[in-house]
PDB file of N, CA, C and O in Angstrom:
ATOM      1  N   MET A   1      89.227  -8.435 -64.545  1.00  0.00           N
ATOM      2  CA  MET A   1      88.347  -7.691 -65.424  1.00  0.00           C
ATOM      3  C   MET A   1      89.177  -6.662 -66.198  1.00  0.00           C
ATOM      4  O   MET A   1      90.135  -6.089 -65.678  1.00  0.00           O
ATOM      5  N   ILE A   2      88.780  -6.448 -67.448  1.00  0.00           N
ATOM      6  CA  ILE A   2      89.426  -5.423 -68.254  1.00  0.00           C
ATOM      7  C   ILE A   2      88.374  -4.402 -68.678  1.00  0.00           C
ATOM      8  O   ILE A   2      87.202  -4.735 -68.849  1.00  0.00           O
ATOM      9  N   SER A   3      88.805  -3.167 -68.841  1.00  0.00           N
ATOM     10  CA  SER A   3      87.907  -2.089 -69.231  1.00  0.00           C
ATOM     11  C   SER A   3      87.980  -1.898 -70.740  1.00  0.00           C
ATOM     12  O   SER A   3      89.063  -1.740 -71.302  1.00  0.00           O
ATOM     13  N   VAL A   4      86.818  -1.915 -71.391  1.00  0.00           N
ATOM     14  CA  VAL A   4      86.732  -1.654 -72.822  1.00  0.00           C
ATOM     15  C   VAL A   4      85.648  -0.610 -73.067  1.00  0.00           C
ATOM     16  O   VAL A   4      84.840  -0.328 -72.182  1.00  0.00           O
ATOM     17  N   THR A   5      85.632  -0.040 -74.264  1.00  0.00           N
ATOM     18  CA  THR A   5      84.680   1.014 -74.598  1.00  0.00           C
ATOM     19  C   THR A   5      83.750   0.536 -75.704  1.00  0.00           C
ATOM     20  O   THR A   5      84.198   0.105 -76.767  1.00  0.00           O
ATOM     21  N   ARG A   6      82.464   0.618 -75.443  1.00  0.00           N
ATOM     22  CA  ARG A   6      81.473   0.270 -76.471  1.00  0.00           C
ATOM     23  C   ARG A   6      81.464   1.338 -77.554  1.00  0.00           C
ATOM     24  O   ARG A   6      82.041   2.410 -77.374  1.00  0.00           O
ATOM     25  N   LEU A   7      80.819   1.053 -78.667  1.00  0.00           N
ATOM     26  CA  LEU A   7      80.758   2.004 -79.779  1.00  0.00           C
ATOM     27  C   LEU A   7      80.093   3.322 -79.394  1.00  0.00           C
ATOM     28  O   LEU A   7      80.420   4.367 -79.956  1.00  0.00           O
ATOM     29  N   ASN A   8      79.161   3.283 -78.440  1.00  0.00           N
ATOM     30  CA  ASN A   8      78.482   4.509 -78.014  1.00  0.00           C
ATOM     31  C   ASN A   8      79.302   5.318 -77.021  1.00  0.00           C
ATOM     32  O   ASN A   8      78.838   6.349 -76.535  1.00  0.00           O
ATOM     33  N   GLY A   9      80.539   4.858 -76.704  1.00  0.00           N
ATOM     34  CA  GLY A   9      81.420   5.587 -75.809  1.00  0.00           C
ATOM     35  C   GLY A   9      81.324   5.187 -74.356  1.00  0.00           C
ATOM     36  O   GLY A   9      82.118   5.650 -73.537  1.00  0.00           O
ATOM     37  N   SER A  10      80.363   4.333 -74.013  1.00  0.00           N
ATOM     38  CA  SER A  10      80.234   3.924 -72.616  1.00  0.00           C
ATOM     39  C   SER A  10      81.282   2.859 -72.273  1.00  0.00           C
ATOM     40  O   SER A  10      81.641   2.023 -73.103  1.00  0.00           O
ATOM     41  N   GLN A  11      81.752   2.915 -71.045  1.00  0.00           N
ATOM     42  CA  GLN A  11      82.768   1.977 -70.581  1.00  0.00           C
ATOM     43  C   GLN A  11      82.084   0.731 -70.026  1.00  0.00           C
ATOM     44  O   GLN A  11      81.030   0.812 -69.395  1.00  0.00           O
ATOM     45  N   MET A  12      82.694  -0.403 -70.269  1.00  0.00           N
ATOM     46  CA  MET A  12      82.186  -1.635 -69.674  1.00  0.00           C
ATOM     47  C   MET A  12      83.366  -2.482 -69.231  1.00  0.00           C
ATOM     48  O   MET A  12      84.481  -2.309 -69.724  1.00  0.00           O
ATOM     49  N   TRP A  13      83.129  -3.380 -68.321  1.00  0.00           N
ATOM     50  CA  TRP A  13      84.169  -4.253 -67.796  1.00  0.00           C
ATOM     51  C   TRP A  13      83.874  -5.676 -68.222  1.00  0.00           C
ATOM     52  O   TRP A  13      82.766  -6.180 -68.033  1.00  0.00           O
ATOM     53  N   LEU A  14      84.887  -6.324 -68.803  1.00  0.00           N
ATOM     54  CA  LEU A  14      84.752  -7.705 -69.263  1.00  0.00           C
ATOM     55  C   LEU A  14      85.599  -8.627 -68.402  1.00  0.00           C
ATOM     56  O   LEU A  14      86.708  -8.271 -68.002  1.00  0.00           O
ATOM     57  N   ASN A  15      85.081  -9.794 -68.122  1.00  0.00           N
ATOM     58  CA  ASN A  15      85.862 -10.821 -67.445  1.00  0.00           C
ATOM     59  C   ASN A  15      86.823 -11.395 -68.484  1.00  0.00           C
ATOM     60  O   ASN A  15      86.398 -12.091 -69.406  1.00  0.00           O
ATOM     61  N   ALA A  16      88.106 -11.106 -68.338  1.00  0.00           N
ATOM     62  CA  ALA A  16      89.104 -11.526 -69.323  1.00  0.00           C
ATOM     63  C   ALA A  16      89.186 -13.042 -69.452  1.00  0.00           C
ATOM     64  O   ALA A  16      89.596 -13.552 -70.495  1.00  0.00           O
ATOM     65  N   LEU A  17      88.804 -13.761 -68.415  1.00  0.00           N
ATOM     66  CA  LEU A  17      88.849 -15.228 -68.461  1.00  0.00           C
ATOM     67  C   LEU A  17      87.760 -15.799 -69.369  1.00  0.00           C
ATOM     68  O   LEU A  17      87.825 -16.962 -69.765  1.00  0.00           O
ATOM     69  N   MET A  18      86.765 -14.983 -69.695  1.00  0.00           N
ATOM     70  CA  MET A  18      85.651 -15.437 -70.524  1.00  0.00           C
ATOM     71  C   MET A  18      85.843 -15.112 -72.009  1.00  0.00           C
ATOM     72  O   MET A  18      84.996 -15.463 -72.830  1.00  0.00           O
ATOM     73  N   ILE A  19      86.949 -14.444 -72.362  1.00  0.00           N
ATOM     74  CA  ILE A  19      87.181 -14.066 -73.744  1.00  0.00           C
ATOM     75  C   ILE A  19      87.726 -15.261 -74.519  1.00  0.00           C
ATOM     76  O   ILE A  19      88.730 -15.864 -74.142  1.00  0.00           O
ATOM     77  N   GLU A  20      87.040 -15.586 -75.607  1.00  0.00           N
ATOM     78  CA  GLU A  20      87.469 -16.694 -76.467  1.00  0.00           C
ATOM     79  C   GLU A  20      88.297 -16.194 -77.637  1.00  0.00           C
ATOM     80  O   GLU A  20      89.370 -16.730 -77.913  1.00  0.00           O
ATOM     81  N   THR A  21      87.805 -15.161 -78.335  1.00  0.00           N
ATOM     82  CA  THR A  21      88.545 -14.619 -79.473  1.00  0.00           C
ATOM     83  C   THR A  21      88.421 -13.098 -79.511  1.00  0.00           C
ATOM     84  O   THR A  21      87.475 -12.513 -78.985  1.00  0.00           O
ATOM     85  N   VAL A  22      89.415 -12.479 -80.156  1.00  0.00           N
ATOM     86  CA  VAL A  22      89.395 -11.043 -80.430  1.00  0.00           C
ATOM     87  C   VAL A  22      89.769 -10.909 -81.899  1.00  0.00           C
ATOM     88  O   VAL A  22      90.808 -11.409 -82.329  1.00  0.00           O
ATOM     89  N   GLU A  23      88.914 -10.230 -82.671  1.00  0.00           N
ATOM     90  CA  GLU A  23      89.199 -10.069 -84.097  1.00  0.00           C
ATOM     91  C   GLU A  23      88.923  -8.634 -84.525  1.00  0.00           C
ATOM     92  O   GLU A  23      88.065  -7.949 -83.967  1.00  0.00           O
ATOM     93  N   GLU A  24      89.667  -8.203 -85.521  1.00  0.00           N
ATOM     94  CA  GLU A  24      89.556  -6.842 -86.030  1.00  0.00           C
ATOM     95  C   GLU A  24      89.218  -6.907 -87.513  1.00  0.00           C
ATOM     96  O   GLU A  24      90.024  -7.367 -88.322  1.00  0.00           O
ATOM     97  N   THR A  25      87.997  -6.435 -87.871  1.00  0.00           N
ATOM     98  CA  THR A  25      87.541  -6.596 -89.261  1.00  0.00           C
ATOM     99  C   THR A  25      86.715  -5.426 -89.792  1.00  0.00           C
ATOM    100  O   THR A  25      85.601  -5.773 -90.186  1.00  0.00           O
ATOM    101  N   PRO A  26      86.971  -4.212 -89.890  1.00  0.00           N
ATOM    102  CA  PRO A  26      87.946  -3.425 -89.156  1.00  0.00           C
ATOM    103  C   PRO A  26      87.509  -3.105 -87.737  1.00  0.00           C
ATOM    104  O   PRO A  26      88.341  -2.715 -86.918  1.00  0.00           O
ATOM    105  N   ASP A  27      86.201  -3.261 -87.413  1.00  0.00           N
ATOM    106  CA  ASP A  27      85.785  -3.090 -86.019  1.00  0.00           C
ATOM    107  C   ASP A  27      86.368  -4.228 -85.188  1.00  0.00           C
ATOM    108  O   ASP A  27      86.624  -5.318 -85.700  1.00  0.00           O
ATOM    109  N   THR A  28      86.573  -3.963 -83.913  1.00  0.00           N
ATOM    110  CA  THR A  28      87.115  -4.999 -83.036  1.00  0.00           C
ATOM    111  C   THR A  28      85.964  -5.738 -82.366  1.00  0.00           C
ATOM    112  O   THR A  28      85.165  -5.145 -81.640  1.00  0.00           O
ATOM    113  N   TYR A  29      85.893  -7.035 -82.620  1.00  0.00           N
ATOM    114  CA  TYR A  29      84.886  -7.902 -82.022  1.00  0.00           C
ATOM    115  C   TYR A  29      85.532  -8.758 -80.943  1.00  0.00           C
ATOM    116  O   TYR A  29      86.559  -9.395 -81.177  1.00  0.00           O
ATOM    117  N   VAL A  30      84.925  -8.770 -79.760  1.00  0.00           N
ATOM    118  CA  VAL A  30      85.359  -9.651 -78.683  1.00  0.00           C
ATOM    119  C   VAL A  30      84.279 -10.711 -78.547  1.00  0.00           C
ATOM    120  O   VAL A  30      83.117 -10.393 -78.292  1.00  0.00           O
ATOM    121  N   THR A  31      84.660 -11.966 -78.715  1.00  0.00           N
ATOM    122  CA  THR A  31      83.705 -13.065 -78.577  1.00  0.00           C
ATOM    123  C   THR A  31      83.974 -13.769 -77.259  1.00  0.00           C
ATOM    124  O   THR A  31      85.105 -14.158 -76.967  1.00  0.00           O
ATOM    125  N   LEU A  32      82.926 -13.927 -76.471  1.00  0.00           N
ATOM    126  CA  LEU A  32      83.048 -14.602 -75.184  1.00  0.00           C
ATOM    127  C   LEU A  32      82.791 -16.099 -75.345  1.00  0.00           C
ATOM    128  O   LEU A  32      82.235 -16.528 -76.357  1.00  0.00           O
ATOM    129  N   VAL A  33      83.185 -16.881 -74.371  1.00  0.00           N
ATOM    130  CA  VAL A  33      82.986 -18.328 -74.449  1.00  0.00           C
ATOM    131  C   VAL A  33      81.500 -18.692 -74.482  1.00  0.00           C
ATOM    132  O   VAL A  33      81.145 -19.809 -74.857  1.00  0.00           O
ATOM    133  N   THR A  34      80.640 -17.765 -74.096  1.00  0.00           N
ATOM    134  CA  THR A  34      79.198 -17.992 -74.140  1.00  0.00           C
ATOM    135  C   THR A  34      78.644 -17.819 -75.551  1.00  0.00           C
ATOM    136  O   THR A  34      77.498 -18.177 -75.825  1.00  0.00           O
ATOM    137  N   GLY A  35      79.480 -17.255 -76.463  1.00  0.00           N
ATOM    138  CA  GLY A  35      79.040 -16.994 -77.822  1.00  0.00           C
ATOM    139  C   GLY A  35      78.642 -15.549 -78.054  1.00  0.00           C
ATOM    140  O   GLY A  35      78.468 -15.135 -79.200  1.00  0.00           O
ATOM    141  N   LYS A  36      78.494 -14.773 -76.986  1.00  0.00           N
ATOM    142  CA  LYS A  36      78.126 -13.368 -77.121  1.00  0.00           C
ATOM    143  C   LYS A  36      79.276 -12.600 -77.759  1.00  0.00           C
ATOM    144  O   LYS A  36      80.436 -12.796 -77.397  1.00  0.00           O
ATOM    145  N   ARG A  37      78.945 -11.709 -78.726  1.00  0.00           N
ATOM    146  CA  ARG A  37      79.955 -10.889 -79.406  1.00  0.00           C
ATOM    147  C   ARG A  37      79.723  -9.436 -79.036  1.00  0.00           C
ATOM    148  O   ARG A  37      78.591  -8.953 -79.024  1.00  0.00           O
ATOM    149  N   ILE A  38      80.817  -8.750 -78.735  1.00  0.00           N
ATOM    150  CA  ILE A  38      80.754  -7.349 -78.345  1.00  0.00           C
ATOM    151  C   ILE A  38      81.694  -6.565 -79.251  1.00  0.00           C
ATOM    152  O   ILE A  38      82.834  -6.975 -79.472  1.00  0.00           O
ATOM    153  N   ILE A  39      81.216  -5.436 -79.775  1.00  0.00           N
ATOM    154  CA  ILE A  39      82.057  -4.565 -80.595  1.00  0.00           C
ATOM    155  C   ILE A  39      82.613  -3.485 -79.674  1.00  0.00           C
ATOM    156  O   ILE A  39      81.863  -2.843 -78.939  1.00  0.00           O
ATOM    157  N   VAL A  40      83.933  -3.287 -79.715  1.00  0.00           N
ATOM    158  CA  VAL A  40      84.575  -2.289 -78.861  1.00  0.00           C
ATOM    159  C   VAL A  40      85.410  -1.331 -79.704  1.00  0.00           C
ATOM    160  O   VAL A  40      85.792  -1.651 -80.829  1.00  0.00           O
ATOM    161  N   LEU A  41      85.689  -0.150 -79.146  1.00  0.00           N
ATOM    162  CA  LEU A  41      86.477   0.860 -79.856  1.00  0.00           C
ATOM    163  C   LEU A  41      87.970   0.550 -79.868  1.00  0.00           C
ATOM    164  O   LEU A  41      88.672   0.946 -80.799  1.00  0.00           O
ATOM    165  N   GLU A  42      88.467  -0.152 -78.850  1.00  0.00           N
ATOM    166  CA  GLU A  42      89.890  -0.469 -78.778  1.00  0.00           C
ATOM    167  C   GLU A  42      90.295  -1.390 -79.926  1.00  0.00           C
ATOM    168  O   GLU A  42      89.494  -2.190 -80.409  1.00  0.00           O
ATOM    169  N   LYS A  43      91.538  -1.265 -80.350  1.00  0.00           N
ATOM    170  CA  LYS A  43      92.088  -2.161 -81.368  1.00  0.00           C
ATOM    171  C   LYS A  43      92.328  -3.533 -80.743  1.00  0.00           C
ATOM    172  O   LYS A  43      92.468  -3.651 -79.526  1.00  0.00           O
ATOM    173  N   ALA A  44      92.375  -4.560 -81.576  1.00  0.00           N
ATOM    174  CA  ALA A  44      92.570  -5.928 -81.097  1.00  0.00           C
ATOM    175  C   ALA A  44      93.856  -6.045 -80.278  1.00  0.00           C
ATOM    176  O   ALA A  44      93.869  -6.702 -79.238  1.00  0.00           O
ATOM    177  N   ALA A  45      94.924  -5.417 -80.737  1.00  0.00           N
ATOM    178  CA  ALA A  45      96.203  -5.490 -80.021  1.00  0.00           C
ATOM    179  C   ALA A  45      96.092  -4.909 -78.611  1.00  0.00           C
ATOM    180  O   ALA A  45      96.720  -5.413 -77.681  1.00  0.00           O
ATOM    181  N   GLU A  46      95.288  -3.842 -78.451  1.00  0.00           N
ATOM    182  CA  GLU A  46      95.084  -3.241 -77.129  1.00  0.00           C
ATOM    183  C   GLU A  46      94.345  -4.202 -76.207  1.00  0.00           C
ATOM    184  O   GLU A  46      94.720  -4.370 -75.047  1.00  0.00           O
ATOM    185  N   VAL A  47      93.294  -4.832 -76.723  1.00  0.00           N
ATOM    186  CA  VAL A  47      92.516  -5.771 -75.920  1.00  0.00           C
ATOM    187  C   VAL A  47      93.396  -6.945 -75.504  1.00  0.00           C
ATOM    188  O   VAL A  47      93.375  -7.359 -74.345  1.00  0.00           O
ATOM    189  N   ILE A  48      94.161  -7.474 -76.438  1.00  0.00           N
ATOM    190  CA  ILE A  48      95.043  -8.605 -76.137  1.00  0.00           C
ATOM    191  C   ILE A  48      96.076  -8.207 -75.093  1.00  0.00           C
ATOM    192  O   ILE A  48      96.379  -8.986 -74.190  1.00  0.00           O
ATOM    193  N   SER A  49      96.615  -7.009 -75.209  1.00  0.00           N
ATOM    194  CA  SER A  49      97.585  -6.513 -74.237  1.00  0.00           C
ATOM    195  C   SER A  49      96.964  -6.407 -72.843  1.00  0.00           C
ATOM    196  O   SER A  49      97.596  -6.769 -71.851  1.00  0.00           O
ATOM    197  N   MET A  50      95.728  -5.913 -72.769  1.00  0.00           N
ATOM    198  CA  MET A  50      95.037  -5.810 -71.475  1.00  0.00           C
ATOM    199  C   MET A  50      94.789  -7.190 -70.874  1.00  0.00           C
ATOM    200  O   MET A  50      94.915  -7.376 -69.663  1.00  0.00           O
ATOM    201  N   VAL A  51      94.435  -8.158 -71.723  1.00  0.00           N
ATOM    202  CA  VAL A  51      94.188  -9.519 -71.243  1.00  0.00           C
ATOM    203  C   VAL A  51      95.492 -10.107 -70.699  1.00  0.00           C
ATOM    204  O   VAL A  51      95.497 -10.708 -69.625  1.00  0.00           O
ATOM    205  N   LYS A  52      96.592  -9.941 -71.430  1.00  0.00           N
ATOM    206  CA  LYS A  52      97.883 -10.454 -70.972  1.00  0.00           C
ATOM    207  C   LYS A  52      98.286  -9.823 -69.646  1.00  0.00           C
ATOM    208  O   LYS A  52      98.775 -10.507 -68.748  1.00  0.00           O
ATOM    209  N   GLU A  53      98.076  -8.508 -69.527  1.00  0.00           N
ATOM    210  CA  GLU A  53      98.407  -7.810 -68.287  1.00  0.00           C
ATOM    211  C   GLU A  53      97.557  -8.339 -67.135  1.00  0.00           C
ATOM    212  O   GLU A  53      98.061  -8.552 -66.032  1.00  0.00           O
ATOM    213  N   TYR A  54      96.273  -8.549 -67.394  1.00  0.00           N
ATOM    214  CA  TYR A  54      95.378  -9.081 -66.361  1.00  0.00           C
ATOM    215  C   TYR A  54      95.831 -10.474 -65.928  1.00  0.00           C
ATOM    216  O   TYR A  54      95.900 -10.763 -64.733  1.00  0.00           O
ATOM    217  N   TYR A  55      96.138 -11.331 -66.889  1.00  0.00           N
ATOM    218  CA  TYR A  55      96.625 -12.674 -66.571  1.00  0.00           C
ATOM    219  C   TYR A  55      97.877 -12.607 -65.710  1.00  0.00           C
ATOM    220  O   TYR A  55      98.026 -13.377 -64.761  1.00  0.00           O
ATOM    221  N   SER A  56      98.768 -11.695 -66.039  1.00  0.00           N
ATOM    222  CA  SER A  56      99.994 -11.528 -65.274  1.00  0.00           C
ATOM    223  C   SER A  56      99.689 -11.076 -63.845  1.00  0.00           C
ATOM    224  O   SER A  56     100.292 -11.566 -62.890  1.00  0.00           O
ATOM    225  N   GLU A  57      98.747 -10.135 -63.708  1.00  0.00           N
ATOM    226  CA  GLU A  57      98.367  -9.615 -62.393  1.00  0.00           C
ATOM    227  C   GLU A  57      97.805 -10.698 -61.488  1.00  0.00           C
ATOM    228  O   GLU A  57      98.089 -10.708 -60.290  1.00  0.00           O
ATOM    229  N   ILE A  58      97.018 -11.602 -62.034  1.00  0.00           N
ATOM    230  CA  ILE A  58      96.405 -12.626 -61.189  1.00  0.00           C
ATOM    231  C   ILE A  58      97.239 -13.900 -61.115  1.00  0.00           C
ATOM    232  O   ILE A  58      96.869 -14.848 -60.422  1.00  0.00           O
ATOM    233  N   GLY A  59      98.365 -13.924 -61.830  1.00  0.00           N
ATOM    234  CA  GLY A  59      99.296 -15.038 -61.697  1.00  0.00           C
ATOM    235  C   GLY A  59      99.052 -16.219 -62.602  1.00  0.00           C
ATOM    236  O   GLY A  59      99.686 -17.260 -62.426  1.00  0.00           O
ATOM    237  N   ILE A  60      98.158 -16.100 -63.563  1.00  0.00           N
ATOM    238  CA  ILE A  60      97.890 -17.221 -64.462  1.00  0.00           C
ATOM    239  C   ILE A  60      99.107 -17.528 -65.318  1.00  0.00           C
ATOM    240  O   ILE A  60      99.457 -18.694 -65.501  1.00  0.00           O
ATOM    241  N   HIS A  61      99.753 -16.502 -65.841  1.00  0.00           N
ATOM    242  CA  HIS A  61     100.907 -16.709 -66.722  1.00  0.00           C
ATOM    243  C   HIS A  61     102.038 -17.410 -65.969  1.00  0.00           C
ATOM    244  O   HIS A  61     102.616 -18.372 -66.474  1.00  0.00           O
ATOM    245  N   ALA A  62     102.351 -16.936 -64.776  1.00  0.00           N
ATOM    246  CA  ALA A  62     103.431 -17.534 -63.989  1.00  0.00           C
ATOM    247  C   ALA A  62     103.095 -18.972 -63.628  1.00  0.00           C
ATOM    248  O   ALA A  62     103.970 -19.837 -63.648  1.00  0.00           O
ATOM    249  N   ALA A  63     101.837 -19.233 -63.300  1.00  0.00           N
ATOM    250  CA  ALA A  63     101.424 -20.589 -62.940  1.00  0.00           C
ATOM    251  C   ALA A  63     101.534 -21.524 -64.127  1.00  0.00           C
ATOM    252  O   ALA A  63     101.940 -22.675 -63.968  1.00  0.00           O
ATOM    253  N   SER A  64     101.179 -21.051 -65.315  1.00  0.00           N
ATOM    254  CA  SER A  64     101.242 -21.918 -66.495  1.00  0.00           C
ATOM    255  C   SER A  64     102.693 -22.221 -66.862  1.00  0.00           C
ATOM    256  O   SER A  64     102.996 -23.320 -67.327  1.00  0.00           O
ATOM    257  N   ILE A  65     103.587 -21.263 -66.660  1.00  0.00           N
ATOM    258  CA  ILE A  65     105.005 -21.501 -66.937  1.00  0.00           C
ATOM    259  C   ILE A  65     105.544 -22.551 -65.976  1.00  0.00           C
ATOM    260  O   ILE A  65     106.284 -23.446 -66.385  1.00  0.00           O
ATOM    261  N   LYS A  66     105.180 -22.450 -64.703  1.00  0.00           N
ATOM    262  CA  LYS A  66     105.657 -23.403 -63.698  1.00  0.00           C
ATOM    263  C   LYS A  66     105.162 -24.809 -64.027  1.00  0.00           C
ATOM    264  O   LYS A  66     105.926 -25.769 -63.932  1.00  0.00           O
ATOM    265  N   VAL A  67     103.901 -24.940 -64.409  1.00  0.00           N
ATOM    266  CA  VAL A  67     103.348 -26.251 -64.779  1.00  0.00           C
ATOM    267  C   VAL A  67     104.066 -26.795 -65.995  1.00  0.00           C
ATOM    268  O   VAL A  67     104.408 -27.976 -66.037  1.00  0.00           O
ATOM    269  N   GLN A  68     104.301 -25.943 -66.991  1.00  0.00           N
ATOM    270  CA  GLN A  68     104.983 -26.365 -68.210  1.00  0.00           C
ATOM    271  C   GLN A  68     106.405 -26.846 -67.897  1.00  0.00           C
ATOM    272  O   GLN A  68     106.845 -27.862 -68.435  1.00  0.00           O
ATOM    273  N   GLN A  69     107.117 -26.128 -67.039  1.00  0.00           N
ATOM    274  CA  GLN A  69     108.471 -26.535 -66.674  1.00  0.00           C
ATOM    275  C   GLN A  69     108.475 -27.866 -65.941  1.00  0.00           C
ATOM    276  O   GLN A  69     109.343 -28.709 -66.170  1.00  0.00           O
ATOM    277  N   THR A  70     107.499 -28.052 -65.057  1.00  0.00           N
ATOM    278  CA  THR A  70     107.398 -29.307 -64.311  1.00  0.00           C
ATOM    279  C   THR A  70     107.139 -30.464 -65.260  1.00  0.00           C
ATOM    280  O   THR A  70     107.724 -31.537 -65.110  1.00  0.00           O
ATOM    281  N   GLU A  71     106.257 -30.249 -66.245  1.00  0.00           N
ATOM    282  CA  GLU A  71     105.955 -31.299 -67.218  1.00  0.00           C
ATOM    283  C   GLU A  71     107.159 -31.628 -68.084  1.00  0.00           C
ATOM    284  O   GLU A  71     107.353 -32.788 -68.448  1.00  0.00           O
ATOM    285  N   GLU A  72     107.974 -30.632 -68.424  1.00  0.00           N
ATOM    286  CA  GLU A  72     109.148 -30.866 -69.259  1.00  0.00           C
ATOM    287  C   GLU A  72     110.216 -31.660 -68.511  1.00  0.00           C
ATOM    288  O   GLU A  72     110.954 -32.433 -69.122  1.00  0.00           O
ATOM    289  N   TRP A  73     110.303 -31.475 -67.191  1.00  0.00           N
ATOM    290  CA  TRP A  73     111.319 -32.174 -66.407  1.00  0.00           C
ATOM    291  C   TRP A  73     110.942 -33.622 -66.155  1.00  0.00           C
ATOM    292  O   TRP A  73     111.798 -34.440 -65.817  1.00  0.00           O
ATOM    293  N   SER A  74     109.666 -33.943 -66.317  1.00  0.00           N
ATOM    294  CA  SER A  74     109.224 -35.324 -66.030  1.00  0.00           C
ATOM    295  C   SER A  74     109.710 -36.306 -67.055  1.00  0.00           C
ATOM    296  O   SER A  74     109.423 -37.499 -66.952  1.00  0.00           O
TER     297      SER A  74
END
């Protein structure tokens, strides 16, 4: 889960695995795989950085690298 701030200043936690897109136009919109869109105060780069950090913490990034290396050696 990552912490983001709604426009009204309240904090909310998003499941980073459910994020489909992040766009900045100029507000930052986070679109979930369900189609729900949320506007947050953080910049797109901040949200993406938090998602990458979360993936690293739970081992998704390391696991994907290992799978990719195994596929390349085949």
